[in-house]
N, CA, C and O of each residue as an XYZ file, in Angstrom:
724
protein
N     -49.193     49.157    -12.037
C     -48.015     49.412    -11.457
C     -47.459     50.260    -11.730
O     -47.412     50.365    -12.956
N     -46.777     51.273    -11.047
C     -46.073     52.657    -12.196
C     -44.392     51.937    -12.160
O     -43.805     51.443    -11.197
N     -44.020     52.071    -13.294
C     -42.427     51.652    -13.290
C     -41.560     52.853    -13.637
O     -40.581     52.742    -14.374
N     -41.942     54.004    -13.088
C     -41.031     55.071    -13.801
C     -40.000     55.189    -12.906
O     -40.430     55.405    -11.773
N     -38.548     55.120    -12.991
C     -37.458     55.184    -12.120
C     -37.520     56.970    -11.818
O     -38.045     57.835    -12.519
N     -36.858     57.097    -10.656
C     -36.578     58.375    -10.096
C     -35.326     58.447     -9.544
O     -34.993     59.434     -8.887
N     -34.582     57.502     -9.736
C     -33.080     57.578     -9.642
C     -32.235     56.744    -10.730
O     -32.708     55.823    -11.395
N     -31.257     57.089    -10.786
C     -30.375     56.138    -11.687
C     -28.998     56.267    -10.888
O     -28.944     56.955     -9.868
N     -27.776     55.515    -11.435
C     -26.474     55.607    -11.605
C     -25.661     54.726    -12.589
O     -25.883     53.648    -13.141
N     -24.547     55.682    -12.590
C     -23.608     54.887    -13.705
C     -22.680     53.771    -13.271
O     -22.197     53.809    -12.140
N     -22.504     53.140    -13.800
C     -21.437     51.930    -13.489
C     -20.587     51.459    -14.678
O     -20.841     51.808    -15.830
N     -19.529     50.620    -14.337
C     -18.824     50.103    -15.403
C     -17.976     49.125    -14.949
O     -17.707     49.096    -13.748
N     -17.399     48.126    -15.884
C     -16.717     46.902    -15.370
C     -15.994     46.370    -16.776
O     -16.309     46.657    -17.931
N     -14.578     45.225    -16.151
C     -14.649     44.827    -17.039
C     -13.814     43.274    -16.890
O     -12.701     43.360    -16.370
N     -14.179     42.159    -17.223
C     -14.166     40.764    -17.108
C     -13.154     39.957    -18.179
O     -13.254     40.279    -19.363
N     -12.433     39.186    -17.901
C     -11.813     38.074    -18.580
C     -12.004     36.787    -18.302
O     -12.297     36.436    -17.159
N     -11.883     36.037    -19.170
C     -12.028     34.310    -19.232
C     -12.143     33.683    -20.402
O     -12.664     34.211    -21.385
N     -11.635     32.430    -20.384
C     -11.484     31.742    -21.556
C     -12.785     31.383    -21.972
O     -12.769     30.785    -23.049
N     -14.146     31.581    -21.376
C     -15.473     31.609    -21.723
C     -16.147     33.085    -22.254
O     -15.907     34.085    -21.577
N     -16.693     33.162    -23.041
C     -17.542     35.012    -23.382
C     -18.490     34.960    -22.291
O     -18.533     35.988    -21.615
N     -19.385     33.865    -21.898
C     -20.478     34.095    -21.006
C     -19.790     34.502    -19.538
O     -20.206     35.464    -18.892
N     -18.928     33.841    -19.188
C     -18.141     33.890    -17.737
C     -17.583     35.138    -17.837
O     -17.756     35.862    -16.857
N     -16.868     35.650    -18.891
C     -16.021     36.882    -19.062
C     -17.427     37.934    -18.400
O     -17.534     38.414    -17.272
N     -18.141     38.015    -19.291
C     -19.379     38.761    -19.530
C     -19.704     39.026    -17.646
O     -19.628     40.121    -17.088
N     -19.993     37.958    -17.100
C     -20.259     37.725    -15.715
C     -19.116     38.544    -14.658
O     -19.319     39.240    -13.663
N     -18.064     38.203    -15.227
C     -17.042     38.874    -14.592
C     -17.139     40.449    -14.606
O     -16.991     41.029    -13.530
N     -17.364     41.141    -15.688
C     -17.571     42.499    -16.133
C     -18.699     42.791    -15.094
O     -18.608     43.685    -14.253
N     -19.702     42.010    -15.217
C     -21.284     42.545    -14.410
C     -20.576     42.167    -12.725
O     -21.384     42.210    -11.797
N     -19.782     41.976    -12.544
C     -18.972     41.537    -10.982
C     -18.524     42.997    -10.386
O     -18.900     43.652     -9.414
N     -17.412     43.235    -11.556
C     -16.517     44.282    -11.408
C     -17.412     45.902    -11.222
O     -17.009     46.905    -10.634
N     -18.905     45.664    -12.052
C     -19.510     46.736    -12.385
C     -20.298     46.783    -11.103
O     -20.805     47.899    -10.986
N     -20.669     45.766     -9.821
C     -21.733     45.742     -9.097
C     -22.961     45.434     -9.332
O     -23.934     45.730     -8.638
N     -22.939     44.708    -10.521
C     -24.529     45.004    -10.817
C     -24.612     43.169    -11.486
O     -25.216     43.010    -12.547
N     -24.151     42.256    -10.974
C     -23.786     40.563    -11.484
C     -25.099     40.318    -10.709
O     -25.858     39.820    -11.541
N     -25.711     40.417     -9.584
C     -26.477     40.038     -8.448
C     -27.785     40.190     -9.002
O     -28.654     39.397     -8.641
N     -28.073     41.141     -9.873
C     -29.769     40.997    -10.396
C     -29.963     40.802    -11.624
O     -29.029     40.557    -12.388
N     -31.206     40.881    -12.006
C     -31.920     40.362    -12.770
C     -32.359     41.674    -13.917
O     -33.351     42.392    -14.042
N     -31.073     41.540    -14.628
C     -30.859     43.187    -15.549
C     -31.971     42.831    -16.743
O     -31.951     41.802    -17.418
N     -32.929     43.892    -16.850
C     -33.627     43.957    -18.100
C     -32.994     45.311    -18.979
O     -32.683     46.375    -18.444
N     -32.911     45.085    -20.082
C     -32.478     46.305    -20.894
C     -33.567     46.942    -21.667
O     -34.344     46.431    -22.474
N     -33.473     48.048    -21.292
C     -34.598     49.193    -21.898
C     -34.044     49.968    -22.724
O     -32.842     49.846    -22.963
N     -34.906     51.042    -23.401
C     -34.237     51.717    -24.533
C     -33.765     53.116    -23.981
O     -32.959     53.002    -23.057
N     -34.049     54.278    -24.297
C     -33.284     55.150    -24.305
C     -33.479     56.549    -23.645
O     -32.746     57.527    -23.794
N     -34.828     56.438    -22.741
C     -35.513     57.432    -22.252
C     -35.083     57.703    -20.822
O     -35.144     56.724    -20.078
N     -34.685     58.778    -20.326
C     -34.409     58.942    -18.877
C     -36.096     59.941    -18.232
O     -36.601     60.912    -18.794
N     -36.437     59.468    -17.344
C     -37.827     59.900    -17.000
C     -37.684     61.102    -16.406
O     -36.621     61.138    -15.786
N     -38.428     62.300    -16.319
C     -38.843     63.331    -15.867
C     -37.997     63.634    -14.639
O     -38.133     62.603    -13.980
N     -37.090     64.561    -13.848
C     -36.886     64.506    -12.473
C     -36.398     63.237    -11.895
O     -36.683     62.829    -10.769
N     -35.485     62.528    -12.932
C     -34.930     61.686    -12.261
C     -33.363     61.969    -12.021
O     -32.620     62.586    -12.784
N     -33.036     61.389    -10.809
C     -31.612     61.793    -10.275
C     -30.781     60.954    -10.437
O     -31.088     59.764    -10.366
N     -29.194     61.462    -10.763
C     -28.084     60.781    -11.185
C     -27.806     60.778     -9.522
O     -28.002     61.819     -8.894
N     -27.401     59.719     -8.928
C     -26.816     59.154     -7.818
C     -25.616     58.622     -7.762
O     -25.022     58.370     -8.810
N     -25.113     58.387     -6.660
C     -23.677     57.768     -7.029
C     -23.808     55.948     -6.898
O     -24.755     55.259     -6.519
N     -22.823     55.672     -7.246
C     -23.014     54.068     -7.282
C     -23.514     53.551     -6.215
O     -24.598     52.968     -6.200
N     -22.632     53.745     -5.030
C     -22.855     52.978     -3.610
C     -24.110     53.709     -3.183
O     -24.568     53.232     -2.144
N     -24.784     54.698     -3.661
C     -25.924     55.095     -3.115
C     -27.028     54.246     -3.485
O     -27.929     53.911     -2.715
N     -26.918     53.901     -4.737
C     -27.665     53.455     -5.697
C     -27.956     51.600     -5.398
O     -29.022     51.001     -5.541
N     -26.605     51.030     -4.951
C     -26.464     49.899     -4.928
C     -27.109     49.333     -3.478
O     -27.645     48.246     -3.260
N     -26.865     50.459     -2.566
C     -27.915     50.226     -1.431
C     -29.377     50.000     -1.470
O     -30.125     49.420     -0.682
N     -29.573     50.560     -2.504
C     -31.206     50.455     -2.865
C     -31.980     49.322     -3.416
O     -33.166     49.005     -3.502
N     -30.823     48.836     -3.755
C     -30.973     47.103     -4.730
C     -31.085     46.071     -3.518
O     -30.659     46.183     -2.369
N     -31.747     45.092     -4.092
C     -31.781     43.852     -3.457
C     -31.677     42.700     -4.698
O     -32.181     42.724     -5.821
N     -30.576     41.390     -3.856
C     -29.981     40.811     -4.868
C     -31.137     39.913     -5.380
O     -31.947     39.447     -4.579
N     -31.210     39.694     -6.566
C     -31.974     38.987     -7.369
C     -33.204     39.696     -7.939
O     -34.069     39.173     -8.642
N     -33.152     40.876     -7.558
C     -34.008     42.026     -7.961
C     -34.105     42.098     -9.627
O     -33.112     41.952    -10.340
N     -35.349     42.326    -10.102
C     -35.315     42.850    -11.345
C     -35.150     44.299    -11.710
O     -35.926     45.181    -11.343
N     -34.245     44.457    -12.346
C     -33.546     46.003    -12.443
C     -33.488     46.497    -13.866
O     -32.823     45.800    -14.634
N     -34.022     47.493    -14.315
C     -33.625     48.014    -15.368
C     -32.685     48.893    -16.120
O     -32.547     50.037    -15.688
N     -32.017     48.534    -17.182
C     -30.981     49.551    -16.949
C     -30.839     49.680    -18.969
O     -31.439     49.124    -19.889
N     -29.742     50.694    -18.897
C     -29.474     51.068    -20.309
C     -27.866     50.417    -20.280
O     -26.978     50.838    -19.539
N     -27.750     49.530    -21.060
C     -26.435     48.713    -20.889
C     -25.774     48.670    -21.952
O     -26.339     48.244    -22.959
N     -24.587     49.039    -22.008
C     -23.599     48.630    -23.378
C     -22.784     47.817    -22.752
O     -22.361     47.918    -21.600
N     -22.503     46.741    -23.797
C     -21.530     45.840    -23.613
C     -20.719     45.162    -25.084
O     -21.329     44.985    -26.139
N     -19.264     44.845    -24.891
C     -18.616     44.578    -26.203
C     -17.690     43.201    -25.672
O     -17.481     42.873    -24.504
N     -17.367     42.736    -26.525
C     -16.310     41.536    -26.050
C     -15.212     41.124    -27.258
O     -15.489     41.301    -28.444
N     -14.393     40.758    -26.971
C     -13.286     40.751    -27.819
C     -12.355     39.275    -27.503
O     -12.483     38.942    -26.325
N     -11.696     38.587    -28.095
C     -11.015     37.385    -28.201
C      -9.468     37.551    -28.908
O      -8.595     36.702    -29.090
N      -9.497     38.706    -29.161
C      -8.030     38.983    -30.038
C      -6.613     39.821    -29.208
O      -6.357     40.981    -28.883
N      -6.197     39.011    -29.148
C      -4.785     39.874    -28.575
C      -4.980     41.252    -28.779
O      -5.617     41.581    -29.779
N      -4.476     42.272    -27.886
C      -4.093     43.653    -28.411
C      -5.214     44.305    -28.911
O      -5.149     45.499    -29.202
N      -6.327     43.601    -29.056
C      -7.219     44.539    -29.419
C      -8.275     45.441    -28.420
O      -9.087     45.040    -27.587
N      -7.988     46.566    -28.773
C      -8.875     47.707    -27.865
C     -10.251     47.702    -28.378
O     -10.717     47.862    -29.506
N     -10.944     47.393    -26.823
C     -12.620     47.044    -26.769
C     -13.037     47.933    -25.970
O     -12.329     48.328    -25.044
N     -14.262     48.396    -26.195
C     -14.979     49.698    -25.315
C     -16.242     50.022    -25.521
O     -16.681     50.542    -26.546
N     -16.947     49.679    -24.412
C     -18.313     50.413    -24.166
C     -18.484     51.399    -23.326
O     -17.665     51.576    -22.424
N     -19.870     52.426    -23.519
C     -19.871     53.670    -23.377
C     -21.303     53.752    -22.773
O     -22.195     53.118    -23.338
N     -21.549     54.395    -21.804
C     -23.257     55.266    -22.160
C     -23.298     56.696    -21.601
O     -22.556     57.103    -20.707
N     -24.205     57.386    -22.197
C     -24.130     58.470    -22.008
C     -25.572     59.315    -21.894
O     -26.625     58.936    -22.406
N     -25.403     60.478    -21.155
C     -26.670     60.840    -20.301
C     -26.631     62.133    -20.950
O     -25.631     62.650    -21.449
N     -27.932     62.668    -20.897
C     -28.232     64.409    -21.460
C     -29.490     64.307    -20.723
O     -30.312     63.394    -20.794
N     -29.531     65.390    -19.990
C     -31.016     65.977    -19.083
C     -31.079     67.552    -19.629
O     -30.237     68.398    -19.931
N     -32.375     67.490    -19.596
C     -33.081     68.845    -19.957
C     -32.806     69.982    -18.710
O     -32.449     69.590    -17.599
N     -32.991     71.305    -18.985
C     -33.093     72.212    -18.209
C     -34.205     72.176    -17.201
O     -34.111     72.347    -15.985
N     -35.289     71.919    -17.928
C     -36.652     71.695    -17.289
C     -36.819     70.400    -16.836
O     -37.038     69.491    -17.638
N     -36.749     70.223    -15.742
C     -36.983     68.725    -15.153
C     -38.474     68.198    -15.317
O     -38.668     67.061    -14.887
N     -39.437     68.795    -15.818
C     -40.528     68.076    -16.093
C     -40.370     67.267    -17.281
O     -40.985     66.208    -17.411
N     -39.469     67.777    -18.270
C     -39.446     66.699    -19.416
C     -38.403     65.633    -19.191
O     -37.650     65.557    -18.221
N     -38.475     64.722    -20.354
C     -37.419     63.625    -20.240
C     -35.994     63.810    -20.910
O     -35.658     64.507    -21.868
N     -35.380     63.093    -20.222
C     -33.743     63.215    -20.573
C     -33.832     61.918    -21.885
O     -34.811     61.406    -22.427
N     -31.932     61.633    -22.124
C     -31.976     60.459    -22.720
C     -30.688     59.748    -22.392
O     -29.631     60.243    -22.001
N     -31.009     58.405    -22.646
C     -29.513     57.755    -22.078
C     -29.360     56.993    -23.588
O     -30.156     56.660    -24.466
N     -28.103     56.919    -23.424
C     -27.502     56.156    -24.984
C     -26.487     55.059    -24.792
O     -25.617     55.339    -23.968
N     -26.418     54.151    -25.229
C     -25.522     53.292    -25.411
C     -24.414     53.306    -26.741
O     -24.787     53.445    -27.906
N     -23.115     53.150    -26.361
C     -22.000     53.198    -27.622
C     -20.760     51.620    -27.364
O     -20.154     51.322    -26.334
N     -20.755     51.149    -28.250
C     -19.708     50.348    -27.864
C     -18.737     49.902    -29.374
O     -19.330     49.726    -30.439
N     -17.485     49.785    -29.287
C     -16.627     50.459    -30.168
C     -15.526     49.393    -30.527
O     -15.804     48.376    -29.892
N     -14.376     49.199    -31.291
C     -13.142     48.962    -31.260
C     -12.126     49.917    -31.854
O     -12.107     50.360    -33.003
N     -11.304     50.145    -30.880
C     -10.246     51.126    -31.472
C     -10.318     52.490    -31.118
O      -9.729     53.399    -31.703
N     -11.267     52.630    -29.869
C     -11.731     54.085    -29.454
C     -11.373     54.073    -28.269
O     -11.563     53.119    -27.514
N     -10.657     55.420    -27.876
C      -9.925     55.907    -26.656
C     -11.356     55.652    -25.825
O     -12.487     55.515    -26.291
N     -10.851     55.633    -24.249
C     -12.242     56.041    -23.465
C     -13.068     57.396    -23.905
O     -14.246     57.551    -24.227
N     -12.038     58.253    -23.794
C     -12.595     59.865    -24.189
C     -13.457     59.805    -25.510
O     -14.505     60.451    -25.507
N     -13.111     59.084    -26.649
C     -13.617     59.233    -27.845
C     -14.999     58.479    -27.866
O     -16.027     58.881    -28.411
N     -14.777     56.994    -26.980
C     -16.398     56.440    -26.946
C     -17.106     57.045    -26.449
O     -18.209     57.241    -26.959
N     -16.708     57.655    -25.098
C     -17.456     58.378    -24.096
C     -18.032     59.656    -24.974
O     -19.258     59.743    -25.044
N     -17.392     60.454    -25.515
C     -17.611     61.676    -26.157
C     -19.005     61.280    -27.114
O     -20.084     61.872    -27.080
N     -18.677     60.223    -27.878
C     -19.729     59.585    -28.647
C     -21.322     59.305    -28.173
O     -22.441     59.644    -28.557
N     -20.856     58.644    -27.320
C     -21.974     58.415    -26.585
C     -22.919     59.249    -25.902
O     -24.129     59.034    -25.837
N     -22.214     60.347    -25.326
C     -22.869     61.608    -24.553
C     -23.168     62.636    -26.033
O     -24.098     63.442    -26.038
N     -22.562     62.521    -26.816
C     -23.074     63.432    -27.720
C     -24.326     62.680    -28.438
O     -25.267     63.441    -28.662
N     -24.529     61.206    -28.876
C     -25.493     60.850    -29.048
C     -26.870     61.203    -28.172
O     -27.955     61.640    -28.554
N     -26.380     60.834    -26.822
C     -27.943     61.270    -25.878
C     -28.185     62.660    -26.030
O     -29.313     63.053    -25.731
N     -27.334     63.493    -26.443
C     -27.245     64.975    -26.482
C     -28.343     65.172    -27.645
O     -29.425     65.716    -27.424
N     -27.979     64.704    -28.837
C     -28.351     64.568    -30.269
C     -29.907     64.374    -30.108
O     -30.722     65.219    -30.479
N     -30.241     63.159    -29.509
C     -31.190     63.026    -28.978
C     -32.529     64.109    -28.367
O     -33.609     64.415    -28.871
N     -32.011     64.407    -27.344
C     -32.756     65.491    -26.490
C     -32.612     66.629    -27.436
O     -33.641     67.059    -27.958
N     -31.809     67.008    -27.637
C     -31.915     68.335    -28.693
C     -33.309     68.331    -29.862
O     -34.204     69.136    -30.116
N     -32.954     67.084    -30.334
C     -34.011     67.074    -31.183
C     -35.851     67.320    -30.788
O     -36.791     67.883    -31.349
N     -35.641     66.486    -29.424
C     -37.235     66.693    -29.145
C     -37.404     67.942    -28.268
O     -38.463     68.149    -27.676
N     -36.141     68.939    -28.173
C     -36.400     70.184    -27.852
C     -36.716     71.135    -29.054
O     -36.981     72.314    -28.819
N     -36.692     70.547    -30.627
C     -36.899     71.415    -31.301
C     -35.414     72.239    -31.611
O     -35.508     73.382    -32.059
N     -34.145     71.700    -31.389
C     -32.865     72.174    -31.225
C     -32.664     71.552    -32.424
O     -32.969     70.363    -32.513
N     -32.031     72.356    -33.730
C     -31.609     71.575    -34.496
C     -30.377     72.091    -34.926
O     -30.297     73.267    -35.282
N     -28.957     70.991    -34.933
C     -27.786     71.224    -34.937
C     -27.200     70.326    -36.134
O     -27.673     69.217    -36.385
N     -25.965     70.979    -36.965
C     -25.697     70.281    -38.144
C     -24.601     69.340    -37.495
O     -23.570     69.670    -36.909
N     -25.202     67.826    -37.811
C     -24.222     66.984    -37.305
C     -23.154     66.247    -37.709
O     -22.680     65.150    -37.414
N     -22.790     67.504    -38.779
C     -21.312     67.149    -39.091
C     -20.371     67.979    -38.341
O     -19.154     67.830    -38.457
N     -20.934     68.896    -37.534
C     -20.034     69.732    -36.451
C     -19.204     68.536    -35.404
O     -19.572     67.408    -35.077
N     -18.135     69.190    -35.103
C     -17.418     68.147    -33.682
C     -17.935     68.333    -32.556
O     -18.382     69.434    -32.236
N     -17.957     67.396    -31.849
C     -18.973     67.068    -30.745
C     -18.771     68.514    -29.815
O     -19.773     68.958    -29.254
N     -17.547     69.186    -29.677
C     -17.413     70.088    -28.926
C     -18.207     71.436    -29.264
O     -18.703     72.162    -28.402
N     -18.254     71.653    -30.573
C     -18.676     72.865    -31.364
C     -20.640     72.642    -31.074
O     -21.452     73.504    -30.737
N     -20.863     71.178    -31.367
C     -22.216     71.105    -30.786
C     -22.501     71.236    -29.552
O     -23.543     71.786    -29.194
N     -21.608     70.747    -28.707
C     -22.074     70.951    -27.289
C     -22.078     72.117    -26.822
O     -22.752     72.210    -25.796
N     -21.415     73.396    -27.288
C     -21.362     74.515    -27.430
C     -22.671     75.469    -27.281
O     -23.132     76.281    -26.479
N     -23.056     74.770    -28.780
C     -24.399     75.162    -29.335
C     -25.550     74.993    -28.376
O     -26.205     75.966    -28.002
N     -25.839     73.554    -27.909
C     -26.719     73.177    -26.991
C     -26.493     73.998    -25.421
O     -27.461     74.223    -24.694
N     -25.426     74.296    -25.136
C     -25.095     74.824    -24.004
C     -25.941     76.267    -23.926
O     -26.589     76.562    -22.922
N     -25.861     77.113    -25.081
C     -26.019     78.183    -25.381
C     -27.576     78.111    -25.504
O     -28.277     78.864    -24.828
N     -28.058     77.294    -26.284
C     -29.878     77.259    -26.016
C     -30.227     77.255    -24.599
O     -31.370     77.665    -24.397
N     -29.636     76.944    -23.658
C     -29.684     76.765    -22.628
C     -31.209     75.703    -21.946
O     -32.087     75.844    -21.095
N     -30.816     74.750    -22.869
C     -32.035     73.932    -22.603
C     -31.363     72.609    -22.334
O     -32.188     71.789    -21.931
N     -30.292     72.191    -22.412
C     -29.630     71.127    -21.886
C     -28.747     71.252    -20.916
O     -27.733     71.946    -20.996
N     -29.045     70.669    -20.069
C     -28.314     71.387    -18.563
C     -27.231     70.380    -18.188
O     -26.313     70.711    -17.438
N     -27.312     69.380    -18.607
C     -26.159     68.248    -18.008
C     -26.160     67.109    -19.106
O     -27.211     66.613    -19.510
N     -24.733     66.673    -19.626
C     -24.382     65.817    -20.183
C     -22.846     65.202    -19.849
O     -21.737     65.729    -19.769
N     -23.386     63.689    -19.679
C     -21.803     63.095    -19.113
C     -21.866     61.433    -19.596
O     -22.728     60.951    -20.332
N     -20.984     60.875    -19.121
C     -20.742     59.512    -19.761
C     -20.109     58.969    -19.032
O     -19.676     59.657    -18.107
N     -19.694     57.360    -19.062
C     -19.632     56.286    -18.380
C     -18.728     55.747    -19.546
O     -19.060     55.956    -20.713
N     -17.664     55.100    -19.255
C     -16.787     54.152    -20.233
C     -16.107     53.444    -19.640
O     -15.681     53.788    -18.537
N     -15.792     52.206    -20.208
C     -14.910     50.978    -20.198
C     -14.264     50.820    -21.250
O     -14.842     50.889    -22.334
N     -13.105     50.605    -21.169
C     -12.164     49.882    -22.375
C     -11.479     49.011    -21.528
O     -11.429     48.934    -20.300
N     -10.741     48.099    -22.812
C      -9.425     47.150    -22.228
C      -9.058     46.705    -23.710
O      -9.611     47.008    -24.767
N      -7.919     45.865    -23.458
C      -7.227     45.624    -24.483
C      -7.645     44.051    -24.210
O      -7.999     43.558    -23.139
N      -7.492     43.370    -25.571
C      -7.726     41.733    -25.433
C      -6.619     41.161    -25.364
O      -5.583     41.615    -25.851
N      -6.738     39.928    -24.648
C      -5.729     38.898    -24.385
C      -5.488     37.750    -25.093
O      -6.577     37.329    -25.484
N      -4.607     37.050    -25.443
C      -4.922     35.688    -26.319
C      -5.147     34.726    -25.529
O      -4.503     34.621    -24.485
N      -6.082     33.867    -25.871
C      -6.710     32.659    -25.650
C      -7.775     33.405    -24.267
O      -7.850     32.752    -23.226
N      -8.223     34.197    -24.326
C      -9.180     34.820    -23.468
C     -10.339     35.747    -23.801
O      -9.946     36.605    -24.590
N     -11.583     35.885    -23.499
C     -12.302     36.668    -23.827
C     -12.178     37.991    -22.971
O     -11.865     37.953    -21.780
N     -12.428     39.096    -23.612
C     -12.404     40.230    -22.584
C     -13.889     41.340    -22.701
O     -14.009     42.069    -23.686
N     -14.747     41.334    -21.781
C     -15.818     41.758    -22.087
C     -15.789     43.262    -21.116
O     -15.178     43.358    -20.052
N     -16.328     44.007    -21.548
C     -16.377     45.411    -20.897
C     -17.881     45.892    -21.056
O     -18.504     45.864    -22.117
N     -18.324     46.296    -19.948
C     -19.670     47.041    -19.962
C     -19.763     48.352    -19.101
O     -19.075     48.511    -18.092
N     -20.567     49.184    -19.518
C     -20.984     50.422    -19.109
C     -22.415     50.989    -19.142
O     -22.808     51.385    -20.239
N     -23.039     51.057    -18.351
C     -24.409     51.398    -18.168
C     -25.078     52.309    -17.222
O     -24.476     52.668    -16.210
N     -26.440     52.767    -17.503
C     -27.066     53.225    -16.330
C     -28.230     52.451    -16.034
O     -29.159     52.135    -16.778
N     -27.975     52.125    -14.496
C     -28.678     51.358    -13.526
C     -30.105     52.304    -12.944
O     -30.013     53.260    -12.174
N     -31.327     51.795    -13.494
C     -32.920     52.579    -13.263
C     -33.264     52.201    -11.907
O     -33.418     50.985    -11.794
N     -33.453     52.953    -10.707
C     -33.934     52.679     -9.901
C     -35.597     52.790     -9.426
O     -35.994     53.950     -9.310
N     -36.394     51.930     -9.202
C     -37.844     52.635     -8.897
C     -38.065     53.527     -7.904
O     -39.186     54.009     -7.744
């Protein structure tokens, strides 16, 4: 049996509840993926895998289906603490080569900071497989410029969910890439 995904979509959600597990379920519901049996996989985006809309992706899945994903999750039960989950993607110019997906979860980072970090990780993993070496101490914007100039990385993006913790409640955030066979 061939389990190579042909499409993927990005999604995110946040949930709150007095129980951590239920707050996670609420975040999955907001993301639209609570009805699936999610199986976390590592970071490879298969060759020629197309990024589609969440709406189109959900239409292709059935409740109860086993669904592979790269999912970032984070939770907090501290009032006013910023919690973030982010997923990044980097796709090569050559569609016969694989790309990378990444997950990042943090505290105290804005959506942009966490998203840039996740996107940067995916791009760096892809760049190293393409033989592009970049000084990792350079700021994200500089590295992104170099990767674009090398003309081997065609697309990077991220999806990020953040929330601020509430007193006496768990707040869970999720962000991920849902893979469709």
